[in-house]
C-alpha positions, 0 to 999 in steps of 0.5 A, a space after each residue: 500500500 502506498 499512502 498519498 496525503 493532502 491537507 484539505 479544507 479550512 481546518 487543514 484536515 489530513 485527507 489520505 488516499 491509500 492505494 493498492 498499486 498492484 491493481 490501481 485502486 485506492 480508498 480515500 479517508 476523510 475528504 475534509 474540503 477543497 475537492 480540486 486538491 483531493 482530485 489532483 492527489 488522486 490523479 497523481 496516484 493514477 488510481 481509481 477511488 473505490 471507497 470513501 471512508 469516514 473516521 467520523 462525521 464532523 464537517 471538517 472531515 466531510 467538506 468535500 464529500 458530496 463533490 468527491 462522491 459525484 466525481 468518483 461514484 465511490 460508495 461512502 462508509 461511516 460508523 453507524 452512530 455518526 450516520 446522521 452527521 451526513 444529513 443533519 448540519 446541526 450534527 456535523 457542526 457545519 458552523 465551524 466551516 461557515 456553511 450548512 452541509 447536507 449530504 446523501 446518507 452513507 452507502 455502508 454503516 460500519 460496526 466495531 470489528 468489521 473488516 472492510 475489504 476494499 481495493 484488495 486490502 483489508 481494514 479492521 474497523 475499531 469503534 473509538 467513541 469519545 470525540 464523537 459517538 460514532 468515531 472509528 479508526 481503521 487499521 491496515 495490519 500488513 502495513 502497520 498503519 492506523 487511519 486514526 481521525 480525531 481520536 488521537 494526535 501527536 502528543 494530544 487527543 481529540 476534543 471531547 467538549 463537542 456534542 456527543 463527546 466524552 473524555 472518559 470514553 475517548 481515553 478508554 477507546 485509545 487505551 483499549 483499541 490503539 495502545 494494545 498495538 505494537 509500538 511501531 504501528 503508525 498513527 495517521 491522525 486527522 490533523 497534524 503530523 504522523 506519530 506512532 503507538 510507541 511515541 504516544 505511549 511514552 509521550 502523550 500527556 493524556 495517557 500517563 
């Protein structure tokens, strides 16, 4: 798997394109905004988008969803408890980006323990509530990579003061779903630089 990356939208959300170069197909994670930039990344990768996977439903992670969905025809995946974020602006907190976002419902709802077989790759779905009620991380075991959304950042964690947030739930999610992985597993967050499980285990002040 080769991972392409751009910062997209007003809040510089990390949008990732995980590509299986052997078959020329890939998966987009969190199209936060600025669809033309995302489309240029896809063109650079020379791969077909076969799925759009959302770590959660906040507006800064779905800002380009409608446009990208139209451009690629790819199905959309989101955690069941964040499904209404796509259709309800008050749930996706669109006021953060200054517009009212209404999308069509997701094509597939994700549940804890699901394995998404996409583009010839298998992504393990870990429910990680706390930032949102329906937040998820997606683990690609062969590459030792987690697409972590806003569950965890380099030496920090996602906000829990927004509707549906819970500090206790988020810490529990991180400790039981992410900190049980090997130290060298990469964590690709929704904002900021890439980190690793080992680094966060030692340096993240919220986990000490």
